[in-house]
All heavy atoms as a GROMACS GRO file, in nm:
protein
  580
    1MET      N    1  18.447   0.542  -7.092
    1MET     CA    2  18.551   0.456  -7.039
    1MET      C    3  18.486   0.351  -6.947
    1MET      O    4  18.426   0.384  -6.847
    1MET     CB    5  18.651   0.540  -6.961
    1MET     CG    6  18.767   0.464  -6.912
    1MET     SD    7  18.893   0.580  -6.860
    1MET     CE    8  18.933   0.512  -6.705
    2ASN      N    9  18.499   0.227  -6.983
    2ASN     CA   10  18.440   0.118  -6.907
    2ASN      C   11  18.549   0.048  -6.829
    2ASN      O   12  18.637  -0.016  -6.885
    2ASN     CB   13  18.370   0.021  -7.004
    2ASN     CG   14  18.282  -0.076  -6.932
    2ASN    OD1   15  18.269  -0.070  -6.810
    2ASN    ND2   16  18.222  -0.166  -7.007
    3LEU      N   17  18.543   0.059  -6.695
    3LEU     CA   18  18.647   0.000  -6.611
    3LEU      C   19  18.634  -0.152  -6.599
    3LEU      O   20  18.732  -0.223  -6.599
    3LEU     CB   21  18.645   0.065  -6.474
    3LEU     CG   22  18.678   0.214  -6.470
    3LEU    CD1   23  18.666   0.266  -6.328
    3LEU    CD2   24  18.817   0.239  -6.524
    4LEU      N   25  18.511  -0.198  -6.584
    4LEU     CA   26  18.488  -0.342  -6.572
    4LEU      C   27  18.389  -0.387  -6.678
    4LEU      O   28  18.274  -0.346  -6.678
    4LEU     CB   29  18.431  -0.376  -6.434
    4LEU     CG   30  18.528  -0.373  -6.318
    4LEU    CD1   31  18.454  -0.396  -6.187
    4LEU    CD2   32  18.634  -0.478  -6.334
    5PRO      N   33  18.431  -0.470  -6.769
    5PRO     CA   34  18.335  -0.521  -6.869
    5PRO      C   35  18.234  -0.615  -6.802
    5PRO      O   36  18.259  -0.673  -6.696
    5PRO     CB   37  18.423  -0.595  -6.969
    5PRO     CG   38  18.550  -0.623  -6.898
    5PRO     CD   39  18.565  -0.518  -6.792
    6ALA      N   40  18.120  -0.627  -6.864
    6ALA     CA   41  18.014  -0.711  -6.808
    6ALA      C   42  18.058  -0.857  -6.794
    6ALA      O   43  18.015  -0.927  -6.703
    6ALA     CB   44  17.890  -0.704  -6.897
    7ASP      N   45  18.146  -0.902  -6.880
    7ASP     CA   46  18.195  -1.040  -6.871
    7ASP      C   47  18.274  -1.064  -6.742
    7ASP      O   48  18.277  -1.176  -6.691
    7ASP     CB   49  18.284  -1.073  -6.991
    7ASP     CG   50  18.207  -1.072  -7.121
    7ASP    OD1   51  18.082  -1.084  -7.115
    7ASP    OD2   52  18.269  -1.058  -7.227
    8ALA      N   53  18.338  -0.961  -6.690
    8ALA     CA   54  18.416  -0.976  -6.567
    8ALA      C   55  18.325  -0.984  -6.445
    8ALA      O   56  18.363  -1.043  -6.343
    8ALA     CB   57  18.514  -0.861  -6.552
    9LEU      N   58  18.205  -0.927  -6.452
    9LEU     CA   59  18.112  -0.928  -6.338
    9LEU      C   60  18.026  -1.053  -6.333
    9LEU      O   61  17.972  -1.087  -6.228
    9LEU     CB   62  18.023  -0.805  -6.343
    9LEU     CG   63  18.094  -0.672  -6.322
    9LEU    CD1   64  17.995  -0.558  -6.336
    9LEU    CD2   65  18.163  -0.667  -6.188
   10LEU      N   66  18.013  -1.121  -6.443
   10LEU     CA   67  17.926  -1.239  -6.448
   10LEU      C   68  17.965  -1.349  -6.349
   10LEU      O   69  17.877  -1.404  -6.284
   10LEU     CB   70  17.922  -1.294  -6.591
   10LEU     CG   71  17.815  -1.399  -6.619
   10LEU    CD1   72  17.677  -1.344  -6.589
   10LEU    CD2   73  17.824  -1.445  -6.763
   11PRO      N   74  18.093  -1.381  -6.330
   11PRO     CA   75  18.127  -1.483  -6.231
   11PRO      C   76  18.095  -1.443  -6.087
   11PRO      O   77  18.083  -1.528  -6.000
   11PRO     CB   78  18.278  -1.502  -6.248
   11PRO     CG   79  18.309  -1.452  -6.383
   11PRO     CD   80  18.210  -1.344  -6.411
   12LEU      N   81  18.078  -1.313  -6.061
   12LEU     CA   82  18.046  -1.267  -5.926
   12LEU      C   83  17.896  -1.271  -5.896
   12LEU      O   84  17.857  -1.248  -5.782
   12LEU     CB   85  18.098  -1.124  -5.906
   12LEU     CG   86  18.249  -1.109  -5.908
   12LEU    CD1   87  18.286  -0.963  -5.896
   12LEU    CD2   88  18.313  -1.190  -5.798
   13LEU      N   89  17.814  -1.300  -5.994
   13LEU     CA   90  17.670  -1.304  -5.974
   13LEU      C   91  17.626  -1.400  -5.863
   13LEU      O   92  17.544  -1.362  -5.779
   13LEU     CB   93  17.600  -1.337  -6.106
   13LEU     CG   94  17.449  -1.328  -6.105
   13LEU    CD1   95  17.403  -1.188  -6.073
   13LEU    CD2   96  17.394  -1.374  -6.239
   14PRO      N   97  17.678  -1.522  -5.854
   14PRO     CA   98  17.638  -1.610  -5.743
   14PRO      C   99  17.676  -1.552  -5.606
   14PRO      O  100  17.602  -1.569  -5.509
   14PRO     CB  101  17.716  -1.739  -5.769
   14PRO     CG  102  17.746  -1.737  -5.914
   14PRO     CD  103  17.762  -1.593  -5.952
   15VAL      N  104  17.785  -1.481  -5.598
   15VAL     CA  105  17.825  -1.419  -5.471
   15VAL      C  106  17.725  -1.312  -5.432
   15VAL      O  107  17.683  -1.304  -5.315
   15VAL     CB  108  17.968  -1.360  -5.482
   15VAL    CG1  109  18.004  -1.282  -5.357
   15VAL    CG2  110  18.068  -1.470  -5.509
   16PHE      N  111  17.683  -1.229  -5.528
   16PHE     CA  112  17.584  -1.126  -5.499
   16PHE      C  113  17.451  -1.186  -5.457
   16PHE      O  114  17.386  -1.137  -5.365
   16PHE     CB  115  17.565  -1.034  -5.620
   16PHE     CG  116  17.684  -0.948  -5.649
   16PHE    CD1  117  17.733  -0.939  -5.778
   16PHE    CD2  118  17.748  -0.877  -5.550
   16PHE    CE1  119  17.843  -0.860  -5.806
   16PHE    CE2  120  17.858  -0.798  -5.576
   16PHE     CZ  121  17.906  -0.789  -5.705
   17VAL      N  122  17.410  -1.294  -5.521
   17VAL     CA  123  17.285  -1.360  -5.485
   17VAL      C  124  17.293  -1.416  -5.343
   17VAL      O  125  17.200  -1.400  -5.264
   17VAL     CB  126  17.251  -1.471  -5.587
   17VAL    CG1  127  17.135  -1.558  -5.539
   17VAL    CG2  128  17.220  -1.411  -5.722
   18LEU      N  129  17.405  -1.478  -5.309
   18LEU     CA  130  17.422  -1.531  -5.173
   18LEU      C  131  17.422  -1.419  -5.069
   18LEU      O  132  17.367  -1.436  -4.960
   18LEU     CB  133  17.549  -1.614  -5.164
   18LEU     CG  134  17.545  -1.748  -5.236
   18LEU    CD1  135  17.682  -1.815  -5.230
   18LEU    CD2  136  17.440  -1.839  -5.176
   19LEU      N  137  17.483  -1.307  -5.100
   19LEU     CA  138  17.482  -1.193  -5.008
   19LEU      C  139  17.341  -1.141  -4.986
   19LEU      O  140  17.302  -1.112  -4.872
   19LEU     CB  141  17.571  -1.081  -5.060
   19LEU     CG  142  17.720  -1.098  -5.042
   19LEU    CD1  143  17.795  -0.984  -5.108
   19LEU    CD2  144  17.755  -1.106  -4.895
   20ILE      N  145  17.264  -1.131  -5.092
   20ILE     CA  146  17.126  -1.085  -5.079
   20ILE      C  147  17.044  -1.183  -4.995
   20ILE      O  148  16.965  -1.142  -4.910
   20ILE     CB  149  17.063  -1.064  -5.218
   20ILE    CG1  150  17.129  -0.943  -5.284
   20ILE    CG2  151  16.912  -1.045  -5.210
   20ILE    CD1  152  17.094  -0.925  -5.430
   21LEU      N  153  17.063  -1.312  -5.017
   21LEU     CA  154  16.992  -1.412  -4.937
   21LEU      C  155  17.032  -1.406  -4.790
   21LEU      O  156  16.947  -1.416  -4.702
   21LEU     CB  157  17.018  -1.552  -4.993
   21LEU     CG  158  16.953  -1.584  -5.127
   21LEU    CD1  159  16.999  -1.720  -5.177
   21LEU    CD2  160  16.802  -1.579  -5.115
   22LEU      N  161  17.161  -1.388  -4.762
   22LEU     CA  162  17.209  -1.379  -4.624
   22LEU      C  163  17.149  -1.257  -4.554
   22LEU      O  164  17.100  -1.267  -4.441
   22LEU     CB  165  17.362  -1.372  -4.622
   22LEU     CG  166  17.427  -1.351  -4.485
   22LEU    CD1  167  17.403  -1.473  -4.396
   22LEU    CD2  168  17.575  -1.324  -4.501
   23ILE      N  169  17.150  -1.144  -4.621
   23ILE     CA  170  17.094  -1.022  -4.562
   23ILE      C  171  16.943  -1.036  -4.543
   23ILE      O  172  16.889  -0.999  -4.438
   23ILE     CB  173  17.128  -0.901  -4.650
   23ILE    CG1  174  17.279  -0.876  -4.646
   23ILE    CG2  175  17.053  -0.776  -4.606
   23ILE    CD1  176  17.329  -0.783  -4.752
   24GLY      N  177  16.876  -1.092  -4.641
   24GLY     CA  178  16.732  -1.115  -4.628
   24GLY      C  179  16.697  -1.208  -4.514
   24GLY      O  180  16.604  -1.182  -4.438
   25TRP      N  181  16.774  -1.315  -4.502
   25TRP     CA  182  16.751  -1.411  -4.393
   25TRP      C  183  16.769  -1.342  -4.258
   25TRP      O  184  16.687  -1.359  -4.167
   25TRP     CB  185  16.846  -1.529  -4.408
   25TRP     CG  186  16.835  -1.634  -4.301
   25TRP    CD1  187  16.725  -1.664  -4.226
   25TRP    CD2  188  16.938  -1.722  -4.257
   25TRP    NE1  189  16.753  -1.766  -4.139
   25TRP    CE2  190  16.884  -1.805  -4.156
   25TRP    CE3  191  17.070  -1.740  -4.294
   25TRP    CZ2  192  16.958  -1.901  -4.091
   25TRP    CZ3  193  17.143  -1.838  -4.230
   25TRP    CH2  194  17.088  -1.917  -4.130
   26ALA      N  195  16.874  -1.264  -4.243
   26ALA     CA  196  16.899  -1.195  -4.117
   26ALA      C  197  16.788  -1.096  -4.086
   26ALA      O  198  16.740  -1.089  -3.972
   26ALA     CB  199  17.035  -1.125  -4.121
   27LEU      N  200  16.743  -1.020  -4.184
   27LEU     CA  201  16.638  -0.921  -4.159
   27LEU      C  202  16.504  -0.986  -4.124
   27LEU      O  203  16.433  -0.939  -4.035
   27LEU     CB  204  16.623  -0.829  -4.280
   27LEU     CG  205  16.740  -0.734  -4.305
   27LEU    CD1  206  16.720  -0.659  -4.436
   27LEU    CD2  207  16.759  -0.638  -4.190
   28VAL      N  208  16.471  -1.096  -4.191
   28VAL     CA  209  16.348  -1.167  -4.159
   28VAL      C  210  16.357  -1.226  -4.019
   28VAL      O  211  16.262  -1.221  -3.940
   28VAL     CB  212  16.317  -1.276  -4.264
   28VAL    CG1  213  16.209  -1.371  -4.217
   28VAL    CG2  214  16.279  -1.211  -4.396
   29ASP      N  215  16.472  -1.281  -3.983
   29ASP     CA  216  16.492  -1.337  -3.850
   29ASP      C  217  16.481  -1.229  -3.743
   29ASP      O  218  16.424  -1.253  -3.636
   29ASP     CB  219  16.628  -1.407  -3.843
   29ASP     CG  220  16.638  -1.498  -3.722
   29ASP    OD1  221  16.562  -1.596  -3.716
   29ASP    OD2  222  16.719  -1.467  -3.632
   30ILE      N  223  16.533  -1.111  -3.770
   30ILE     CA  224  16.522  -1.000  -3.676
   30ILE      C  225  16.375  -0.964  -3.656
   30ILE      O  226  16.330  -0.943  -3.544
   30ILE     CB  227  16.602  -0.878  -3.726
   30ILE    CG1  228  16.751  -0.905  -3.715
   30ILE    CG2  229  16.565  -0.752  -3.649
   30ILE    CD1  230  16.838  -0.802  -3.786
   31ALA      N  231  16.299  -0.957  -3.763
   31ALA     CA  232  16.159  -0.917  -3.756
   31ALA      C  233  16.072  -1.021  -3.686
   31ALA      O  234  15.977  -0.985  -3.616
   31ALA     CB  235  16.105  -0.890  -3.896
   32ARG      N  236  16.104  -1.148  -3.701
   32ARG     CA  237  16.015  -1.253  -3.652
   32ARG      C  238  16.048  -1.307  -3.514
   32ARG      O  239  15.964  -1.372  -3.453
   32ARG     CB  240  16.016  -1.369  -3.750
   32ARG     CG  241  15.955  -1.332  -3.883
   32ARG     CD  242  15.944  -1.451  -3.968
   32ARG     NE  243  15.852  -1.544  -3.903
   32ARG     CZ  244  15.780  -1.633  -3.964
   32ARG    NH1  245  15.790  -1.644  -4.093
   32ARG    NH2  246  15.701  -1.714  -3.899
   33GLY      N  247  16.168  -1.286  -3.465
   33GLY     CA  248  16.204  -1.350  -3.339
   33GLY      C  249  16.270  -1.255  -3.241
   33GLY      O  250  16.294  -1.138  -3.270
   34PRO      N  251  16.300  -1.307  -3.124
   34PRO     CA  252  16.368  -1.226  -3.024
   34PRO      C  253  16.515  -1.205  -3.060
   34PRO      O  254  16.574  -1.285  -3.131
   34PRO     CB  255  16.355  -1.309  -2.896
   34PRO     CG  256  16.340  -1.450  -2.944
   34PRO     CD  257  16.269  -1.441  -3.076
   35VAL      N  258  16.570  -1.093  -3.012
   35VAL     CA  259  16.711  -1.062  -3.037
   35VAL      C  260  16.781  -1.040  -2.904
   35VAL      O  261  16.718  -1.016  -2.802
   35VAL     CB  262  16.727  -0.939  -3.128
   35VAL    CG1  263  16.669  -0.964  -3.264
   35VAL    CG2  264  16.666  -0.816  -3.065
   36GLN      N  265  16.913  -1.047  -2.907
   36GLN     CA  266  16.993  -1.027  -2.787
   36GLN      C  267  17.088  -0.911  -2.806
   36GLN      O  268  17.128  -0.881  -2.919
   36GLN     CB  269  17.076  -1.152  -2.756
   36GLN     CG  270  16.996  -1.273  -2.720
   36GLN     CD  271  17.088  -1.392  -2.693
   36GLN    OE1  272  17.206  -1.387  -2.717
   36GLN    NE2  273  17.029  -1.500  -2.643
   37HIS      N  274  17.126  -0.849  -2.698
   37HIS     CA  275  17.232  -0.748  -2.689
   37HIS      C  276  17.195  -0.611  -2.744
   37HIS      O  277  17.238  -0.511  -2.691
   37HIS     CB  278  17.362  -0.795  -2.754
   37HIS     CG  279  17.410  -0.927  -2.703
   37HIS    ND1  280  17.449  -0.947  -2.574
   37HIS    CD2  281  17.422  -1.047  -2.766
   37HIS    CE1  282  17.485  -1.072  -2.557
   37HIS    NE2  283  17.469  -1.136  -2.673
   38LEU      N  284  17.121  -0.600  -2.852
   38LEU     CA  285  17.080  -0.472  -2.910
   38LEU      C  286  16.932  -0.480  -2.946
   38LEU      O  287  16.874  -0.588  -2.950
   38LEU     CB  288  17.161  -0.442  -3.038
   38LEU     CG  289  17.313  -0.429  -3.024
   38LEU    CD1  290  17.377  -0.417  -3.162
   38LEU    CD2  291  17.349  -0.310  -2.939
   39SER      N  292  16.871  -0.365  -2.974
   39SER     CA  293  16.731  -0.366  -3.016
   39SER      C  294  16.720  -0.414  -3.161
   39SER      O  295  16.820  -0.419  -3.235
   39SER     CB  296  16.671  -0.226  -3.003
   39SER     OG  297  16.730  -0.139  -3.097
   40LYS      N  298  16.598  -0.445  -3.202
   40LYS     CA  299  16.576  -0.494  -3.339
   40LYS      C  300  16.616  -0.389  -3.442
   40LYS      O  301  16.675  -0.422  -3.545
   40LYS     CB  302  16.431  -0.534  -3.358
   40LYS     CG  303  16.394  -0.660  -3.284
   40LYS     CD  304  16.252  -0.701  -3.315
   40LYS     CE  305  16.222  -0.832  -3.247
   40LYS     NZ  306  16.103  -0.896  -3.301
   41ILE      N  307  16.582  -0.264  -3.415
   41ILE     CA  308  16.615  -0.156  -3.510
   41ILE      C  309  16.766  -0.145  -3.528
   41ILE      O  310  16.816  -0.133  -3.641
   41ILE     CB  311  16.558  -0.022  -3.459
   41ILE    CG1  312  16.408  -0.029  -3.446
   41ILE    CG2  313  16.603   0.093  -3.547
   41ILE    CD1  314  16.332  -0.017  -3.574
   42VAL      N  315  16.840  -0.149  -3.418
   42VAL     CA  316  16.986  -0.137  -3.425
   42VAL      C  317  17.045  -0.255  -3.500
   42VAL      O  318  17.135  -0.239  -3.583
   42VAL     CB  319  17.047  -0.121  -3.285
   42VAL    CG1  320  17.198  -0.122  -3.291
   42VAL    CG2  321  16.996   0.007  -3.219
   43TRP      N  322  16.995  -0.376  -3.474
   43TRP     CA  323  17.046  -0.492  -3.546
   43TRP      C  324  17.019  -0.480  -3.696
   43TRP      O  325  17.104  -0.514  -3.779
   43TRP     CB  326  16.986  -0.622  -3.493
   43TRP     CG  327  17.062  -0.680  -3.379
   43TRP    CD1  328  17.016  -0.706  -3.254
   43TRP    CD2  329  17.200  -0.722  -3.379
   43TRP    NE1  330  17.117  -0.759  -3.177
   43TRP    CE2  331  17.230  -0.771  -3.251
   43TRP    CE3  332  17.300  -0.723  -3.474
   43TRP    CZ2  333  17.355  -0.820  -3.215
   43TRP    CZ3  334  17.426  -0.770  -3.440
   43TRP    CH2  335  17.452  -0.819  -3.312
   44ALA      N  336  16.901  -0.431  -3.733
   44ALA     CA  337  16.869  -0.415  -3.875
   44ALA      C  338  16.964  -0.314  -3.940
   44ALA      O  339  17.011  -0.336  -4.053
   44ALA     CB  340  16.724  -0.371  -3.891
   45ILE      N  341  16.994  -0.206  -3.870
   45ILE     CA  342  17.088  -0.106  -3.923
   45ILE      C  343  17.227  -0.166  -3.938
   45ILE      O  344  17.295  -0.145  -4.039
   45ILE     CB  345  17.088   0.020  -3.834
   45ILE    CG1  346  16.954   0.092  -3.846
   45ILE    CG2  347  17.203   0.113  -3.870
   45ILE    CD1  348  16.934   0.203  -3.747
   46VAL      N  349  17.270  -0.242  -3.839
   46VAL     CA  350  17.402  -0.306  -3.846
   46VAL      C  351  17.409  -0.401  -3.965
   46VAL      O  352  17.508  -0.403  -4.039
   46VAL     CB  353  17.434  -0.380  -3.714
   46VAL    CG1  354  17.554  -0.472  -3.728
   46VAL    CG2  355  17.456  -0.281  -3.601
   47VAL      N  356  17.304  -0.480  -3.985
   47VAL     CA  357  17.301  -0.575  -4.096
   47VAL      C  358  17.309  -0.503  -4.230
   47VAL      O  359  17.381  -0.545  -4.321
   47VAL     CB  360  17.174  -0.664  -4.089
   47VAL    CG1  361  17.151  -0.738  -4.218
   47VAL    CG2  362  17.185  -0.760  -3.972
   48LEU      N  363  17.240  -0.390  -4.242
   48LEU     CA  364  17.238  -0.318  -4.369
   48LEU      C  365  17.363  -0.233  -4.393
   48LEU      O  366  17.401  -0.212  -4.508
   48LEU     CB  367  17.113  -0.230  -4.376
   48LEU     CG  368  16.982  -0.306  -4.388
   48LEU    CD1  369  16.864  -0.211  -4.376
   48LEU    CD2  370  16.975  -0.384  -4.516
   49LEU      N  371  17.426  -0.186  -4.287
   49LEU     CA  372  17.544  -0.101  -4.305
   49LEU      C  373  17.673  -0.178  -4.323
   49LEU      O  374  17.762  -0.134  -4.395
   49LEU     CB  375  17.559  -0.006  -4.186
   49LEU     CG  376  17.464   0.112  -4.180
   49LEU    CD1  377  17.492   0.197  -4.057
   49LEU    CD2  378  17.473   0.196  -4.305
   50PHE      N  379  17.685  -0.291  -4.256
   50PHE     CA  380  17.811  -0.366  -4.259
   50PHE      C  381  17.791  -0.500  -4.331
   50PHE      O  382  17.785  -0.605  -4.269
   50PHE     CB  383  17.862  -0.390  -4.116
   50PHE     CG  384  17.884  -0.263  -4.039
   50PHE    CD1  385  17.796  -0.225  -3.940
   50PHE    CD2  386  17.991  -0.181  -4.068
   50PHE    CE1  387  17.815  -0.108  -3.870
   50PHE    CE2  388  18.012  -0.064  -3.999
   50PHE     CZ  389  17.923  -0.027  -3.899
   51ILE      N  390  17.781  -0.491  -4.463
   51ILE     CA  391  17.758  -0.609  -4.546
   51ILE      C  392  17.892  -0.676  -4.573
   51ILE      O  393  17.984  -0.609  -4.614
   51ILE     CB  394  17.691  -0.569  -4.678
   51ILE    CG1  395  17.556  -0.507  -4.649
   51ILE    CG2  396  17.678  -0.688  -4.772
   51ILE    CD1  397  17.490  -0.443  -4.769
   52PRO      N  398  17.908  -0.804  -4.558
   52PRO     CA  399  17.824  -0.906  -4.499
   52PRO      C  400  17.851  -0.927  -4.350
   52PRO      O  401  17.786  -1.007  -4.286
   52PRO     CB  402  17.862  -1.031  -4.577
   52PRO     CG  403  18.008  -1.014  -4.603
   52PRO     CD  404  18.025  -0.865  -4.625
   53ALA      N  405  17.946  -0.853  -4.295
   53ALA     CA  406  17.985  -0.874  -4.155
   53ALA      C  407  17.869  -0.850  -4.059
   53ALA      O  408  17.856  -0.920  -3.958
   53ALA     CB  409  18.103  -0.784  -4.119
   54GLY      N  410  17.781  -0.754  -4.088
   54GLY     CA  411  17.668  -0.727  -3.999
   54GLY      C  412  17.573  -0.844  -3.989
   54GLY      O  413  17.528  -0.880  -3.881
   55ALA      N  414  17.543  -0.907  -4.102
   55ALA     CA  415  17.453  -1.023  -4.101
   55ALA      C  416  17.516  -1.140  -4.028
   55ALA      O  417  17.450  -1.211  -3.951
   55ALA     CB  418  17.416  -1.062  -4.244
   56ILE      N  419  17.645  -1.160  -4.050
   56ILE     CA  420  17.715  -1.270  -3.981
   56ILE      C  421  17.720  -1.245  -3.831
   56ILE      O  422  17.694  -1.336  -3.751
   56ILE     CB  423  17.855  -1.290  -4.042
   56ILE    CG1  424  17.843  -1.337  -4.187
   56ILE    CG2  425  17.936  -1.389  -3.960
   56ILE    CD1  426  17.972  -1.334  -4.265
   57LEU      N  427  17.750  -1.121  -3.792
   57LEU     CA  428  17.751  -1.086  -3.649
   57LEU      C  429  17.615  -1.109  -3.586
   57LEU      O  430  17.605  -1.163  -3.476
   57LEU     CB  431  17.791  -0.940  -3.630
   57LEU     CG  432  17.938  -0.909  -3.627
   57LEU    CD1  433  17.961  -0.759  -3.623
   57LEU    CD2  434  18.004  -0.975  -3.508
   58TYR      N  435  17.510  -1.066  -3.655
   58TYR     CA  436  17.377  -1.088  -3.600
   58TYR      C  437  17.347  -1.236  -3.583
   58TYR      O  438  17.299  -1.280  -3.479
   58TYR     CB  439  17.268  -1.024  -3.687
   58TYR     CG  440  17.133  -1.076  -3.647
   58TYR    CD1  441  17.075  -1.038  -3.527
   58TYR    CD2  442  17.066  -1.170  -3.723
   58TYR    CE1  443  16.955  -1.089  -3.485
   58TYR    CE2  444  16.945  -1.222  -3.684
   58TYR     CZ  445  16.890  -1.181  -3.564
   58TYR     OH  446  16.771  -1.235  -3.522
   59LEU      N  447  17.374  -1.315  -3.686
   59LEU     CA  448  17.341  -1.458  -3.679
   59LEU      C  449  17.423  -1.531  -3.573
   59LEU      O  450  17.377  -1.629  -3.515
   59LEU     CB  451  17.358  -1.522  -3.817
   59LEU     CG  452  17.257  -1.474  -3.921
   59LEU    CD1  453  17.294  -1.528  -4.059
   59LEU    CD2  454  17.116  -1.513  -3.884
   60VAL      N  455  17.544  -1.482  -3.544
   60VAL     CA  456  17.628  -1.546  -3.442
   60VAL      C  457  17.595  -1.494  -3.302
   60VAL      O  458  17.582  -1.571  -3.208
   60VAL     CB  459  17.777  -1.525  -3.476
   60VAL    CG1  460  17.866  -1.571  -3.362
   60VAL    CG2  461  17.813  -1.599  -3.604
   61LEU      N  462  17.581  -1.362  -3.289
   61LEU     CA  463  17.568  -1.302  -3.156
   61LEU      C  464  17.428  -1.254  -3.120
   61LEU      O  465  17.393  -1.252  -3.002
   61LEU     CB  466  17.663  -1.182  -3.144
   61LEU     CG  467  17.811  -1.209  -3.160
   61LEU    CD1  468  17.888  -1.077  -3.158
   61LEU    CD2  469  17.860  -1.301  -3.052
   62GLY      N  470  17.350  -1.214  -3.217
   62GLY     CA  471  17.227  -1.143  -3.187
   62GLY      C  472  17.100  -1.224  -3.184
   62GLY      O  473  16.997  -1.174  -3.138
   63ARG      N  474  17.103  -1.345  -3.235
   63ARG     CA  475  16.980  -1.425  -3.237
   63ARG      C  476  16.937  -1.461  -3.097
   63ARG      O  477  17.014  -1.512  -3.018
   63ARG     CB  478  17.000  -1.552  -3.317
   63ARG     CG  479  17.020  -1.527  -3.464
   63ARG     CD  480  17.036  -1.653  -3.539
   63ARG     NE  481  16.902  -1.710  -3.558
   63ARG     CZ  482  16.881  -1.830  -3.607
   63ARG    NH1  483  16.980  -1.907  -3.639
   63ARG    NH2  484  16.758  -1.874  -3.622
   64GLY      N  485  16.811  -1.435  -3.067
   64GLY     CA  486  16.755  -1.471  -2.938
   64GLY      C  487  16.727  -1.619  -2.930
   64GLY      O  488  16.710  -1.687  -3.031
   65ARG      N  489  16.723  -1.670  -2.811
   65ARG     CA  490  16.702  -1.813  -2.792
   65ARG      C  491  16.561  -1.844  -2.741
   65ARG      O  492  16.531  -1.953  -2.700
   65ARG     CB  493  16.804  -1.868  -2.691
   65ARG     CG  494  16.947  -1.843  -2.729
   65ARG     CD  495  16.984  -1.919  -2.854
   65ARG     NE  496  17.125  -1.896  -2.886
   65ARG     CZ  497  17.166  -1.847  -3.001
   65ARG    NH1  498  17.081  -1.815  -3.095
   65ARG    NH2  499  17.294  -1.828  -3.024
   66GLY      N  500  16.473  -1.744  -2.743
   66GLY     CA  501  16.338  -1.761  -2.693
   66GLY      C  502  16.248  -1.832  -2.793
   66GLY      O  503  16.292  -1.879  -2.897
   67PRO      N  504  16.119  -1.838  -2.762
   67PRO     CA  505  16.026  -1.905  -2.853
   67PRO      C  506  16.013  -1.826  -2.983
   67PRO      O  507  16.015  -1.704  -2.985
   67PRO     CB  508  15.894  -1.904  -2.776
   67PRO     CG  509  15.908  -1.794  -2.678
   67PRO     CD  510  16.053  -1.785  -2.645
   68ARG      N  511  16.003  -1.899  -3.092
   68ARG     CA  512  15.994  -1.839  -3.224
   68ARG      C  513  15.849  -1.807  -3.257
   68ARG      O  514  15.758  -1.881  -3.219
   68ARG     CB  515  16.048  -1.935  -3.329
   68ARG     CG  516  16.187  -1.989  -3.301
   68ARG     CD  517  16.292  -1.884  -3.315
   68ARG     NE  518  16.300  -1.846  -3.455
   68ARG     CZ  519  16.364  -1.741  -3.498
   68ARG    NH1  520  16.426  -1.663  -3.416
   68ARG    NH2  521  16.367  -1.712  -3.625
   69LEU      N  522  15.828  -1.699  -3.330
   69LEU     CA  523  15.694  -1.667  -3.377
   69LEU      C  524  15.660  -1.751  -3.498
   69LEU      O  525  15.745  -1.781  -3.580
   69LEU     CB  526  15.687  -1.520  -3.417
   69LEU     CG  527  15.687  -1.418  -3.305
   69LEU    CD1  528  15.685  -1.278  -3.363
   69LEU    CD2  529  15.568  -1.436  -3.214
   70ARG      N  530  15.535  -1.790  -3.506
   70ARG     CA  531  15.487  -1.863  -3.623
   70ARG      C  532  15.391  -1.774  -3.698
   70ARG      O  533  15.346  -1.672  -3.647
   70ARG     CB  534  15.416  -1.991  -3.578
   70ARG     CG  535  15.510  -2.090  -3.507
   70ARG     CD  536  15.433  -2.205  -3.451
   70ARG     NE  537  15.347  -2.151  -3.345
   70ARG     CZ  538  15.233  -2.204  -3.307
   70ARG    NH1  539  15.187  -2.311  -3.365
   70ARG    NH2  540  15.160  -2.149  -3.213
   71ASP      N  541  15.358  -1.811  -3.820
   71ASP     CA  542  15.264  -1.731  -3.899
   71ASP      C  543  15.129  -1.719  -3.828
   71ASP      O  544  15.064  -1.616  -3.835
   71ASP     CB  545  15.245  -1.792  -4.037
   71ASP     CG  546  15.368  -1.773  -4.125
   71ASP    OD1  547  15.443  -1.679  -4.100
   71ASP    OD2  548  15.386  -1.853  -4.219
   72ALA      N  549  15.086  -1.824  -3.760
   72ALA     CA  550  14.957  -1.820  -3.690
   72ALA      C  551  14.960  -1.720  -3.575
   72ALA      O  552  14.857  -1.665  -3.538
   72ALA     CB  553  14.923  -1.960  -3.637
   73ASP      N  554  15.076  -1.693  -3.517
   73ASP     CA  555  15.086  -1.597  -3.407
   73ASP      C  556  15.066  -1.454  -3.456
   73ASP      O  557  15.031  -1.366  -3.378
   73ASP     CB  558  15.223  -1.606  -3.340
   73ASP     CG  559  15.246  -1.739  -3.272
   73ASP    OD1  560  15.147  -1.805  -3.236
   73ASP    OD2  561  15.363  -1.777  -3.255
   74LEU      N  562  15.088  -1.429  -3.582
   74LEU     CA  563  15.078  -1.294  -3.636
   74LEU      C  564  14.938  -1.257  -3.680
   74LEU      O  565  14.913  -1.143  -3.715
   74LEU     CB  566  15.175  -1.280  -3.754
   74LEU     CG  567  15.322  -1.305  -3.722
   74LEU    CD1  568  15.405  -1.300  -3.848
   74LEU    CD2  569  15.372  -1.204  -3.620
   75ARG      N  570  14.846  -1.349  -3.678
   75ARG     CA  571  14.708  -1.322  -3.723
   75ARG      C  572  14.623  -1.273  -3.610
   75ARG      O  573  14.637  -1.289  -3.499
   75ARG     CB  574  14.647  -1.447  -3.783
   75ARG     CG  575  14.717  -1.483  -3.909
   75ARG     CD  576  14.653  -1.600  -3.974
   75ARG     NE  577  14.740  -1.639  -4.086
   75ARG     CZ  578  14.753  -1.760  -4.128
   75ARG    NH1  579  14.686  -1.858  -4.073
   75ARG    NH2  580  14.832  -1.786  -4.228
   0.00000   0.00000   0.00000
């Protein structure tokens, strides 16, 4: 018994891609820069557990305003 045919899921593919990009962007930003209000681990858990609200919450409330790390800083 097939509840959703593959043709019905195809229009949702761009939405899934955008969600993956949003979550990836938030996780990379957490790893590379300062955060506010919670620790980096907690923010990462929030982003992964509450899709997409966790990533949006982090990007609105949790991004630190300090100096950003560059690739040269990590070497």
